[in-house]
Every structure is written in C-alpha cells, then in structure tokens.
C-alpha positions in Angstrom: 0.0 0.0 0.0 2.8 2.4 0.9 4.4 1.7 -2.5 1.3 2.9 -4.3 1.1 6.1 -2.2 4.7 6.9 -3.0 4.1 6.3 -6.7 1.0 8.5 -6.6 2.9 11.3 -4.9 5.8 11.0 -7.4 3.2 11.0 -10.3 1.5 14.1 -8.9 4.9 15.8 -8.5 5.8 15.1 -12.1 2.4 16.3 -13.3 2.8 19.6 -11.4 6.4 19.9 -12.7 5.2 19.3 -16.3 2.5 21.9 -16.0 5.0 24.5 -14.6 7.4 23.7 -17.5 4.5 24.2 -20.0 3.6 27.6 -18.5 7.3 28.6 -18.6 7.4 27.7 -22.4 4.3 29.8 -23.2 5.2 32.8 -25.3 4.4 36.1 -23.8 3.0 38.9 -25.8 5.4 41.8 -26.3 4.7 44.9 -24.3 5.9 47.5 -26.8 4.9 47.6 -30.5 5.7 49.7 -33.5 3.4 50.3 -36.5 5.4 50.8 -39.7 3.7 52.2 -42.8 5.8 52.1 -45.9 5.2 53.9 -49.1 6.8 51.9 -51.9 8.1 53.2 -55.2 5.2 53.3 -57.7 4.5 49.7 -58.8 7.0 48.2 -56.3 4.7 47.4 -53.4 4.4 43.7 -54.1 8.2 43.4 -54.6 8.7 45.1 -51.2 6.2 42.7 -49.6 8.0 39.8 -51.2 11.4 41.0 -49.9 10.0 41.0 -46.3 8.5 37.5 -46.8 11.7 36.2 -48.4 14.4 37.6 -46.1 13.7 40.7 -44.0 11.2 39.2 -41.5 13.6 36.3 -40.9 16.4 38.7 -40.1 14.2 40.6 -37.7 13.3 37.3 -36.0 16.9 36.3 -35.7 17.5 39.3 -33.6 14.5 38.8 -31.3 12.0 41.0 -33.0 8.5 39.7 -33.0 6.9 39.9 -36.4 3.3 40.5 -35.3 1.7 40.9 -38.7 2.1 42.3 -42.2 -0.8 43.9 -44.2 -1.6 45.3 -47.6 -4.4 47.8 -47.6 -7.5 47.1 -49.7 -8.5 50.7 -50.1 -6.8 54.1 -50.3 -7.2 56.8 -47.7 -5.8 60.2 -48.9 -6.2 61.8 -45.5 -3.9 59.1 -43.9 -1.6 59.1 -47.0 -2.4 55.5 -47.7 -2.4 54.4 -51.3 -3.8 50.8 -51.8 -1.4 50.4 -54.7 1.8 51.5 -52.9 1.4 51.0 -49.2 2.8 48.2 -47.1 2.1 48.0 -43.4 3.4 45.9 -40.6 3.6 45.7 -36.8 6.7 44.5 -34.8 6.8 43.7 -31.1 9.4 44.0 -28.4 9.6 43.7 -24.6 10.3 47.4 -24.2 11.3 50.6 -26.2 14.9 50.1 -25.0 14.9 46.5 -26.3 13.5 47.8 -29.6 16.4 50.2 -29.9 18.9 47.5 -29.0 17.4 44.9 -31.3 17.0 47.2 -34.2 20.6 48.3 -33.9 21.6 44.6 -34.1 19.4 44.3 -37.2 21.1 47.3 -38.9 24.5 45.9 -38.1 23.7 42.4 -39.4 25.8 41.7 -42.6 22.8 39.9 -44.2 20.6 43.0 -43.6 23.3 45.3 -45.0 23.6 43.2 -48.1 19.9 42.6 -48.7 18.3 45.8 -47.5 20.8 48.7 -46.9 22.6 48.1 -50.2 19.4 47.8 -52.2 17.9 51.0 -50.7 21.1 53.0 -51.3 20.9 52.4 -55.0 18.3 54.5 -56.9 18.0 51.7 -59.5 16.9 49.1 -56.9 15.3 51.3 -54.2 11.9 50.0 -53.2 10.9 52.5 -50.4 9.9 56.1 -50.8 9.2 56.8 -47.1 8.5 55.2 -43.8 6.2 56.2 -41.0 6.8 54.7 -37.6 4.4 54.9 -34.6 5.3 53.5 -31.2 2.4 51.8 -29.4 1.5 50.0 -26.2 -1.6 47.8 -25.7 -4.3 49.7 -23.7 -7.3 48.6 -21.7 -9.1 45.4 -20.9 -10.9 45.4 -24.2 -7.8 44.6 -26.3 -6.8 41.0 -27.0 -3.1 41.9 -26.5 -1.9 42.2 -22.9 1.2 43.9 -21.6 3.8 41.6 -20.1 5.4 42.5 -16.8 
C-alpha cells in the first residue's frame, strides 16, 4: 500500500512539474509595438512585400524582433496618406522601447541585412521604399486581446 502512495505522490509531482514547465514555455505577448507604414516606389509594393517575406522578416526574428503581422491595404485613404497600390504596413513587437532600440541596432549591423536591404535602398535603381512612418504603441485597456507583459 505504501508503494502505491509513494508512486501517486511521485506521479503528482511530475504532473505539477510538467504543468509548470509548460507555462514557462508559453510565449508572452510583447509589451511594446511599432506600427510601420511604408510607401513603396510606384508599382513596387508587391516586390517590397516579397522582400519582407523572403528575407527581412527572418532577419528581424533572428535578432529577437516579434513579427506581429504584415498587411496590404485594400483601399486608399488620402487623409492618412495611404495608397492601396503602394502602401505596405506591418507591426513588430518588443519587450520594451529600450529593447526595440537595441534589437533594431543589431538588425542594422547584421551583414545579411546590410547586403539585402541597406545596399538595395542606397541604389536608386533598386530602391523600393519612398518613405516610412513609424508609430510607437502599447496595448491599452481590458478590451484589447493583446496584454502587456510585466
């Protein structure tokens, strides 16, 4: 009888340990976000989106940047300066603004990023981006699905 009690306690302990390990592995939502709105060269929006899909998003991830989502607008909004034909939008996430600055510096210093993005954007013949708008954001209120991590 004692043997079964000991096995039950050990089984319970392993179960609790497994649950705790599972919670520790759970990804936490970033607490700081940036909205990036790109205006592409006329007719180059899809090429810009493909460049992000093929390489740039992977470089971001390699440096701990969370690729939250990428979007192509379905309609234009002149007041916001959004052209459905030439606008590419994405959101990236970070633990904090300070981490954003640190991780983005690492991205800019990455040799692959320099070769794939910096070099391309410096050459007028291959440049895809006209301008970029950046808006820093934090989740707000109990009505949002994204929660701040502490």
